[in-house]
Legacy VTK file of the C-alpha trace (Angstrom):
# vtk DataFile Version 3.0
C-alpha trace
ASCII
DATASET POLYDATA
POINTS 411 float
-9.494 -62.542 18.837
-6.801 -61.398 16.407
-3.449 -63.180 16.536
-0.438 -61.206 17.807
1.617 -59.289 15.275
4.135 -61.456 13.495
7.592 -60.852 14.984
10.872 -62.106 13.558
14.519 -62.126 14.508
17.275 -62.827 12.010
20.777 -64.174 11.962
23.472 -61.594 12.655
24.560 -61.626 9.023
21.017 -61.114 7.695
20.358 -58.364 10.217
23.408 -56.481 8.969
22.382 -56.928 5.322
18.875 -55.581 5.983
20.238 -52.669 7.981
22.335 -51.718 4.959
19.360 -51.651 2.625
18.934 -55.086 1.064
15.194 -55.710 0.550
14.999 -59.502 0.955
14.939 -61.820 3.967
15.477 -65.452 3.005
13.792 -68.248 4.931
17.091 -69.665 6.194
18.008 -66.254 7.651
15.133 -66.350 10.159
16.288 -67.645 13.523
13.136 -66.934 15.514
9.471 -66.033 14.937
6.629 -65.858 17.433
4.154 -67.854 15.325
3.568 -69.198 11.842
3.134 -66.377 9.373
0.387 -65.968 6.797
1.187 -64.828 3.272
0.472 -61.139 2.873
0.602 -60.064 6.498
3.105 -57.554 7.801
6.121 -59.017 9.556
8.011 -56.881 12.069
11.727 -57.587 12.300
13.541 -56.888 15.561
17.283 -56.773 16.023
19.343 -58.700 18.570
18.673 -55.987 21.172
14.911 -56.268 20.654
14.708 -52.943 18.840
12.637 -52.339 15.730
14.691 -52.968 12.602
12.285 -53.269 9.665
8.823 -54.217 8.488
7.872 -56.121 5.368
5.448 -58.393 3.538
5.545 -62.033 4.629
5.388 -64.806 2.026
5.033 -68.279 3.518
5.662 -70.104 0.221
8.669 -68.250 -1.174
12.377 -68.662 -0.346
12.253 -64.858 -0.053
10.251 -65.031 3.144
10.003 -61.273 3.808
10.141 -58.421 1.281
11.186 -55.354 3.221
9.033 -52.228 2.963
10.609 -49.977 5.574
13.819 -49.872 7.633
14.709 -47.599 10.537
12.225 -46.084 12.972
8.806 -47.705 13.492
6.138 -46.581 11.038
2.400 -47.060 10.618
1.708 -48.452 7.160
-1.699 -46.841 6.688
-3.244 -45.318 3.551
-1.371 -41.983 3.848
1.900 -43.908 4.188
1.215 -45.949 1.046
0.082 -42.842 -0.819
3.271 -40.936 -0.020
5.351 -43.986 -0.972
3.633 -43.990 -4.387
3.967 -40.246 -4.953
7.645 -40.236 -3.954
8.400 -42.705 -6.743
6.252 -40.782 -9.234
8.114 -37.533 -8.494
11.393 -39.203 -9.448
9.979 -39.599 -12.969
8.781 -36.023 -13.419
11.498 -35.348 -15.979
10.104 -38.127 -18.200
6.502 -36.935 -18.140
6.317 -34.928 -21.368
3.953 -34.850 -24.314
6.619 -36.669 -26.356
6.946 -39.535 -23.868
3.811 -41.125 -22.442
5.231 -44.567 -21.748
7.594 -45.278 -18.836
7.868 -47.149 -15.528
6.282 -45.576 -12.451
7.230 -48.184 -9.838
10.213 -50.502 -10.196
9.756 -53.039 -7.445
12.307 -53.247 -4.654
14.353 -50.342 -6.010
11.383 -48.008 -5.481
10.524 -49.651 -2.144
7.601 -51.575 -3.681
9.102 -55.078 -3.486
7.666 -57.567 -5.965
5.451 -54.984 -7.678
5.825 -53.018 -10.918
3.624 -50.253 -12.326
4.017 -49.072 -15.935
2.340 -46.240 -17.772
1.205 -46.471 -21.401
-0.472 -43.161 -22.115
-3.686 -43.176 -20.009
-3.499 -46.930 -19.301
-1.571 -48.293 -16.323
-0.340 -51.868 -15.989
0.259 -53.320 -12.522
2.435 -56.428 -12.445
2.815 -58.527 -9.317
5.597 -61.042 -8.622
4.605 -62.277 -5.157
1.292 -63.414 -3.712
2.101 -61.367 -0.606
0.473 -58.425 -2.391
-2.876 -60.142 -2.944
-4.433 -59.337 0.482
-3.751 -55.587 0.011
-4.351 -55.426 -3.729
-7.709 -53.646 -3.409
-6.190 -50.963 -1.177
-3.234 -50.385 -3.514
-5.505 -50.249 -6.565
-7.743 -47.704 -4.817
-4.740 -45.463 -4.085
-3.416 -45.730 -7.652
-6.792 -44.795 -9.119
-7.289 -41.909 -6.699
-3.825 -40.402 -7.192
-3.056 -41.147 -10.861
-6.522 -41.118 -12.495
-5.931 -43.734 -15.206
-8.548 -44.436 -17.809
-7.828 -48.125 -17.350
-5.769 -50.285 -14.961
-4.675 -53.767 -16.073
-3.370 -56.559 -13.820
-0.452 -58.733 -14.923
0.818 -61.658 -12.871
4.145 -63.444 -12.802
4.025 -67.048 -14.030
4.900 -68.353 -10.567
1.565 -67.002 -9.278
-0.656 -69.027 -11.620
-1.888 -71.531 -9.020
-2.411 -68.931 -6.305
-4.156 -66.481 -8.634
-6.609 -69.177 -9.708
-7.415 -69.963 -6.090
-8.270 -66.363 -5.222
-9.888 -65.478 -8.541
-7.272 -63.081 -9.919
-6.698 -63.418 -13.664
-3.601 -62.354 -15.567
-4.515 -59.659 -18.072
-7.767 -58.709 -16.366
-8.935 -55.116 -16.079
-9.007 -53.862 -12.490
-10.503 -50.497 -13.382
-11.995 -48.835 -16.437
-13.236 -50.302 -19.707
-12.216 -53.826 -20.737
-11.147 -53.280 -24.311
-8.616 -54.393 -26.909
-5.120 -55.684 -26.365
-3.019 -52.926 -27.914
-2.503 -49.505 -26.342
-0.644 -46.850 -28.342
1.779 -44.570 -26.492
4.669 -42.261 -27.328
8.362 -42.568 -26.573
10.574 -39.624 -27.503
7.999 -38.613 -30.101
7.682 -42.060 -31.691
4.488 -44.098 -31.510
4.456 -47.706 -30.283
1.862 -50.249 -29.285
1.934 -52.122 -25.997
0.223 -55.493 -25.716
-0.882 -54.833 -22.174
-2.936 -57.965 -21.458
-0.777 -60.697 -22.992
2.561 -59.227 -24.045
5.915 -59.922 -22.432
6.677 -57.979 -19.258
3.826 -55.437 -19.178
3.493 -55.264 -22.957
6.649 -53.458 -24.105
10.361 -53.299 -23.227
10.426 -49.821 -21.726
13.868 -50.311 -20.214
15.718 -49.977 -23.537
14.517 -46.431 -24.235
17.965 -44.812 -23.783
19.699 -47.376 -25.986
17.057 -46.979 -28.687
17.621 -43.219 -28.592
21.384 -43.701 -29.021
20.899 -45.989 -32.023
18.595 -43.443 -33.624
21.300 -40.831 -33.313
23.897 -42.828 -35.293
21.645 -44.294 -37.995
21.717 -41.664 -40.736
22.268 -43.463 -44.041
22.943 -46.759 -42.280
21.939 -50.334 -43.021
20.916 -51.822 -39.688
20.666 -55.418 -38.444
18.303 -55.725 -35.484
18.817 -59.225 -34.121
16.226 -60.479 -31.587
14.135 -57.557 -32.839
10.955 -58.374 -30.878
8.574 -55.445 -31.473
11.096 -53.528 -33.552
11.800 -50.629 -31.205
15.423 -50.241 -32.277
14.390 -50.399 -35.923
11.800 -47.638 -35.572
14.367 -45.348 -33.948
16.912 -46.217 -36.649
14.351 -45.452 -39.360
13.563 -42.055 -37.860
17.292 -41.409 -37.614
17.641 -41.840 -41.367
18.557 -45.500 -41.810
18.134 -46.600 -45.398
17.270 -50.188 -44.502
16.556 -52.243 -41.373
16.658 -56.033 -41.160
14.700 -57.553 -38.273
15.501 -61.061 -37.077
13.291 -62.913 -34.616
12.155 -66.494 -34.114
8.604 -65.282 -33.409
6.277 -64.340 -36.252
4.119 -62.492 -33.714
7.114 -60.340 -32.748
7.946 -59.537 -36.371
4.331 -58.599 -37.057
4.415 -56.303 -34.022
7.516 -54.638 -35.450
5.701 -54.036 -38.727
2.785 -52.414 -36.901
5.122 -50.122 -34.965
6.779 -48.962 -38.178
3.329 -48.384 -39.656
2.388 -46.207 -36.671
5.195 -43.812 -37.637
4.715 -43.563 -41.383
3.874 -39.882 -41.038
7.615 -39.283 -40.495
9.420 -38.914 -43.853
12.510 -40.902 -42.864
10.413 -43.784 -41.511
8.303 -43.825 -44.668
11.355 -44.134 -46.931
13.214 -46.709 -44.818
13.056 -50.239 -46.251
12.399 -53.140 -43.892
13.251 -56.821 -44.207
11.791 -59.224 -41.631
13.189 -62.746 -41.257
11.671 -65.378 -38.975
14.818 -67.263 -37.995
16.852 -68.675 -35.136
19.227 -65.738 -34.695
22.151 -67.842 -33.495
21.874 -70.102 -36.546
21.374 -67.190 -38.954
24.458 -65.354 -37.731
26.503 -68.531 -38.016
25.219 -70.089 -41.239
23.401 -67.605 -43.456
24.760 -66.012 -46.599
27.389 -63.525 -45.480
26.089 -59.964 -45.341
27.459 -56.944 -43.522
25.792 -53.933 -41.936
26.671 -50.481 -40.650
25.024 -51.175 -37.290
24.482 -54.584 -35.665
22.224 -54.750 -32.589
22.361 -57.854 -30.383
19.675 -57.669 -27.683
18.664 -61.263 -26.854
16.105 -62.329 -24.258
17.488 -63.435 -20.906
19.981 -66.244 -21.445
20.393 -67.000 -17.721
17.074 -67.322 -15.939
18.796 -69.020 -12.988
22.314 -69.122 -11.597
22.944 -72.588 -13.059
22.429 -71.110 -16.548
25.231 -68.580 -16.136
28.152 -70.542 -17.676
26.153 -71.371 -20.811
24.955 -67.776 -21.027
28.512 -66.433 -20.888
29.498 -68.748 -23.716
26.456 -67.692 -25.749
27.169 -63.986 -25.268
30.734 -64.549 -26.460
29.532 -66.367 -29.597
26.981 -63.659 -30.335
29.561 -60.889 -30.005
32.046 -62.648 -32.270
29.452 -63.514 -34.914
27.895 -60.073 -34.706
31.195 -58.278 -35.158
31.886 -60.306 -38.310
28.792 -58.632 -39.770
29.896 -55.068 -38.996
31.301 -53.028 -41.865
34.465 -50.917 -41.491
33.606 -47.853 -39.447
30.388 -49.504 -38.249
28.846 -50.106 -34.834
28.085 -53.122 -32.648
25.638 -52.872 -29.744
25.681 -55.921 -27.452
23.133 -55.989 -24.629
22.117 -58.359 -21.848
19.057 -58.512 -19.594
20.267 -61.500 -17.527
20.526 -60.594 -13.834
22.681 -63.651 -13.146
25.373 -62.257 -15.453
26.792 -59.154 -13.818
27.657 -56.087 -15.859
31.440 -56.272 -15.643
31.346 -60.001 -16.391
29.256 -59.347 -19.492
31.444 -56.487 -20.686
34.582 -58.575 -20.120
33.048 -61.456 -22.076
32.309 -59.228 -25.078
35.746 -57.609 -24.970
37.477 -60.975 -24.746
35.485 -62.422 -27.640
36.261 -59.428 -29.836
39.950 -59.392 -28.923
40.236 -62.481 -31.120
38.529 -60.821 -34.088
40.370 -59.780 -37.240
39.400 -56.123 -37.045
40.429 -53.214 -34.908
37.717 -51.729 -32.751
37.178 -49.033 -30.148
34.946 -49.275 -27.121
32.739 -46.178 -27.129
30.679 -46.560 -23.960
28.705 -48.833 -21.674
25.190 -48.205 -20.372
23.058 -49.770 -17.664
19.703 -48.887 -16.103
17.648 -45.850 -17.196
16.144 -43.370 -14.755
12.757 -45.093 -14.481
14.330 -48.531 -13.880
16.591 -47.867 -10.874
18.540 -50.804 -9.442
19.504 -50.292 -5.814
20.587 -53.821 -4.868
22.730 -56.448 -6.633
19.942 -58.832 -7.675
18.013 -55.935 -9.203
20.784 -55.080 -11.658
20.061 -56.876 -14.910
20.361 -54.468 -17.850
23.668 -53.594 -19.516
24.845 -52.617 -22.976
28.208 -52.009 -24.592
28.857 -49.998 -27.761
31.854 -50.722 -29.967
32.932 -49.231 -33.259
35.205 -50.741 -35.878
38.006 -48.726 -37.422
37.616 -47.831 -41.090
40.047 -50.471 -42.359
39.696 -54.181 -41.609
43.034 -54.935 -43.172
44.931 -54.180 -39.965
45.706 -57.061 -37.644
44.566 -57.071 -34.042
46.907 -55.052 -31.893
45.849 -53.311 -28.727
42.173 -53.111 -29.553
41.331 -51.354 -26.313
LINES 1 412
411 0 1 2 3 4 5 6 7 8 9 10 11 12 13 14 15 16 17 18 19 20 21 22 23 24 25 26 27 28 29 30 31 32 33 34 35 36 37 38 39 40 41 42 43 44 45 46 47 48 49 50 51 52 53 54 55 56 57 58 59 60 61 62 63 64 65 66 67 68 69 70 71 72 73 74 75 76 77 78 79 80 81 82 83 84 85 86 87 88 89 90 91 92 93 94 95 96 97 98 99 100 101 102 103 104 105 106 107 108 109 110 111 112 113 114 115 116 117 118 119 120 121 122 123 124 125 126 127 128 129 130 131 132 133 134 135 136 137 138 139 140 141 142 143 144 145 146 147 148 149 150 151 152 153 154 155 156 157 158 159 160 161 162 163 164 165 166 167 168 169 170 171 172 173 174 175 176 177 178 179 180 181 182 183 184 185 186 187 188 189 190 191 192 193 194 195 196 197 198 199 200 201 202 203 204 205 206 207 208 209 210 211 212 213 214 215 216 217 218 219 220 221 222 223 224 225 226 227 228 229 230 231 232 233 234 235 236 237 238 239 240 241 242 243 244 245 246 247 248 249 250 251 252 253 254 255 256 257 258 259 260 261 262 263 264 265 266 267 268 269 270 271 272 273 274 275 276 277 278 279 280 281 282 283 284 285 286 287 288 289 290 291 292 293 294 295 296 297 298 299 300 301 302 303 304 305 306 307 308 309 310 311 312 313 314 315 316 317 318 319 320 321 322 323 324 325 326 327 328 329 330 331 332 333 334 335 336 337 338 339 340 341 342 343 344 345 346 347 348 349 350 351 352 353 354 355 356 357 358 359 360 361 362 363 364 365 366 367 368 369 370 371 372 373 374 375 376 377 378 379 380 381 382 383 384 385 386 387 388 389 390 391 392 393 394 395 396 397 398 399 400 401 402 403 404 405 406 407 408 409 410
């Protein structure tokens, strides 16, 4: 005999938060449940008047005990429901699906109503990344729908590090092929007409940082004749765009030799473009913080500061703020008169306005005059509909032609 459906009631505060669209129910927000839940089953949430409020995936081991799938009127979460949920998200990306761009995000977790699940496209290869074991019991069904609706040549599974023990127990392997041929690591795709490789089975995230596409495009548009410093260069995306935009020289800094080698391969993929072919590249395997502080003083027309997450948890936030301030100050010292500084952050625990204020404050003590040009946050295919989902932000600043003027009303 099957157990009764899992039913939950929440605290008044949590009920209000869910009603207003937040996708997470924390364990300490549950005030009543009819039985012990099993990871992966559907949990029905009722309000204080015993009316249907929401339904979500239950996770017995996570502080996020329920990841909400649907709020409002009762719904049957059958195959047609899941299919329409997938296609609704895909339709939001129609504007990106061109011959010049074959790499972008199809599902962005909670913000596309697929909590704890990401799906990225790299040409005809799809990469499915899972962040909660609550998806494991319905993985076969979801994979079947993806294959039927999107027709990939290959579908690769990526798993969050926190799922290592659980994935071993149920026989799911990070980087395994769920559908199609099991072949090499690198998949080549296009972004705004440029070619890049994605390391789909072992690379960071799902193999490439798709979320910086708009910022890369902006850098390409201001790079004509420029000498560019790409700090924390990783796979060299900013450098490839700068080269196409006419940069005379790019300098990539990264502590990882693997990352620098990936950047070289991405430049090589675009050698058919005359401006890329003539652009010189210097690659330095260094600690970026130390290099900016201690290396022989050199200046650049464009300085790009796009570090990995500096605050992986809330307790890291104060140190991250201090590090962002140091980076901005050291980076601005390297910017030539009339040049550009791009400072970016992917740390969700540092909110956008806090990051922007940190950069502005650090630069207010610099010895040059500068103008804030713009700020940018999430691109179209990486929507962020709740506070914890907002991680990406970037600020563009430009120095005035003369550094001889003293600081006075920089903003």
